[in-house]
C-alpha positions as CSV (number, residue, x, y, z in Angstrom):
1,X,-10.4,-11.2,-28.3
2,X,-13.0,-8.8,-27.1
3,X,-12.1,-9.6,-23.5
4,X,-8.6,-9.2,-23.8
5,X,-9.2,-5.5,-25.2
6,X,-11.3,-4.8,-21.9
7,X,-8.5,-6.2,-19.8
8,X,-6.0,-3.9,-21.6
9,X,-8.0,-1.0,-21.1
10,X,-8.6,-1.8,-17.3
11,X,-4.9,-2.3,-16.7
12,X,-4.1,0.8,-18.4
13,X,-6.5,2.9,-16.5
14,X,-5.6,1.3,-13.2
15,X,-1.8,1.9,-13.8
16,X,-2.6,5.7,-15.0
17,X,-4.6,6.2,-11.7
18,X,-1.7,4.6,-9.5
19,X,0.8,6.8,-11.2
20,X,-1.3,9.9,-10.5
21,X,-2.1,9.0,-6.9
22,X,1.8,8.5,-6.3
23,X,2.3,12.1,-7.5
24,X,0.2,13.2,-4.5
25,X,2.5,11.5,-2.0
26,X,4.3,13.9,0.3
27,X,8.0,14.1,0.0
28,X,8.8,12.0,3.0
29,X,12.2,10.8,1.5
30,X,10.8,7.2,1.4
31,X,10.9,4.7,-1.3
32,X,7.7,3.0,-2.4
33,X,9.0,-0.3,-0.9
34,X,9.5,1.5,2.5
35,X,6.0,3.0,2.2
36,X,4.5,-0.3,1.2
37,X,6.2,-1.9,4.3
38,X,4.8,0.9,6.5
39,X,1.4,0.3,5.1
40,X,1.4,-3.5,5.9
41,X,2.4,-3.0,9.5
42,X,-0.2,-0.3,9.8
43,X,-3.0,-2.5,8.5
44,X,-1.9,-5.9,9.7
45,X,0.1,-5.2,12.9
46,X,3.5,-6.6,13.9
47,X,5.1,-9.0,11.3
48,X,8.1,-10.9,11.0
49,X,10.6,-9.9,8.2
50,X,9.9,-13.0,6.2
51,X,6.0,-12.4,6.6
52,X,6.6,-8.6,5.3
53,X,8.6,-9.9,2.5
54,X,6.2,-12.4,1.3
55,X,3.4,-9.7,1.7
56,X,5.3,-7.4,-0.4
57,X,6.5,-10.0,-2.9
58,X,10.3,-9.4,-2.3
59,X,13.3,-11.4,-1.0
60,X,13.7,-11.4,2.7
61,X,17.1,-9.8,2.1
62,X,15.6,-7.0,0.3
63,X,13.1,-6.5,3.0
64,X,15.8,-6.5,5.7
65,X,17.4,-3.6,4.0
66,X,14.1,-1.7,3.7
67,X,13.2,-2.5,7.6
68,X,16.6,-1.5,8.7
69,X,16.3,1.8,7.2
70,X,12.8,2.4,8.6
71,X,14.2,1.3,12.0
72,X,17.1,3.8,11.7
73,X,14.4,6.4,10.9
74,X,12.3,5.8,13.8
75,X,9.4,4.6,11.8
76,X,9.2,1.0,12.9
77,X,10.8,-0.8,15.9
78,X,11.9,-4.4,16.5
79,X,11.3,-6.7,19.4
80,X,11.7,-10.4,20.2
81,X,8.6,-12.4,19.2
82,X,7.3,-13.7,22.7
83,X,6.0,-16.8,20.9
84,X,9.4,-17.7,19.1
85,X,12.5,-16.0,20.7
86,X,14.4,-16.8,17.3
87,X,12.1,-14.4,15.3
88,X,12.0,-10.7,15.5
89,X,8.7,-8.7,15.2
90,X,8.6,-5.5,13.3
91,X,6.0,-2.9,14.6
92,X,5.0,0.5,13.5
93,X,6.0,3.3,15.6
94,X,3.6,6.4,16.4
95,X,5.7,8.4,14.0
96,X,5.4,5.8,11.2
97,X,1.6,5.5,11.8
98,X,1.3,9.2,11.5
99,X,3.3,9.4,8.2
100,X,1.5,6.6,6.4
101,X,-2.0,8.0,7.6
102,X,-1.3,11.5,6.4
103,X,0.0,9.8,3.1
104,X,-3.5,8.0,2.7
105,X,-5.3,11.1,3.9
106,X,-3.6,13.3,1.1
107,X,-4.3,10.8,-1.6
108,X,-7.7,10.0,-0.6
109,X,-8.6,13.7,-0.5
110,X,-7.2,14.3,-4.1
111,X,-9.3,11.5,-5.3
112,X,-12.3,12.4,-3.5
113,X,-12.0,15.9,-5.1
114,X,-11.3,14.8,-8.5
115,X,-14.4,12.4,-8.3
116,X,-16.6,15.2,-7.0
117,X,-15.7,17.7,-9.8
118,X,-15.4,15.3,-12.7
119,X,-17.7,12.7,-12.3
120,X,-21.6,12.8,-12.1
121,X,-23.2,11.2,-9.0
122,X,-24.3,8.1,-11.0
123,X,-20.7,7.7,-12.3
124,X,-19.2,7.9,-8.7
125,X,-21.5,5.2,-7.7
126,X,-20.5,3.1,-10.5
127,X,-16.9,3.6,-9.7
128,X,-17.7,2.6,-6.2
129,X,-19.0,-0.6,-7.4
130,X,-16.1,-1.0,-9.7
131,X,-13.8,-0.7,-6.8
132,X,-15.3,-3.9,-5.2
133,X,-14.9,-5.7,-8.5
134,X,-11.2,-4.6,-8.8
135,X,-10.8,-6.2,-5.2
136,X,-12.1,-9.3,-6.3
137,X,-10.0,-9.5,-9.4
138,X,-6.9,-8.7,-7.2
139,X,-7.6,-11.8,-5.3
140,X,-7.9,-14.0,-8.2
141,X,-5.5,-17.1,-8.2
142,X,-4.6,-19.2,-11.2
């Protein structure tokens, strides 16, 4: 089917770009799951372990191991939830924020340079429009 071929090409291209952008990550000694958790906390603010696990699509026990390592490294902190004392809120620290923002800057800089040197202005605009379409696809629910 023609649409299956297009879907295959888009998936492969997105995967290759993600892999290439991962190569631009600084050697911070963090796993992708740790960087993912930091990213969620930086974008969304304080979260419970359960909410963070759901956002990342992992088991709460897995996220507890991930966040324990981030707490030990001083990249996130734990505090009692003022609305529900049975819960603990995880919050990114300034060191964690600096690390994740530098990670983004580095990858954005690489991508901006690659787009500027390899794409025409029309292609860059087309890619900017495609970014919105990819966002819409990522939100699709069956």
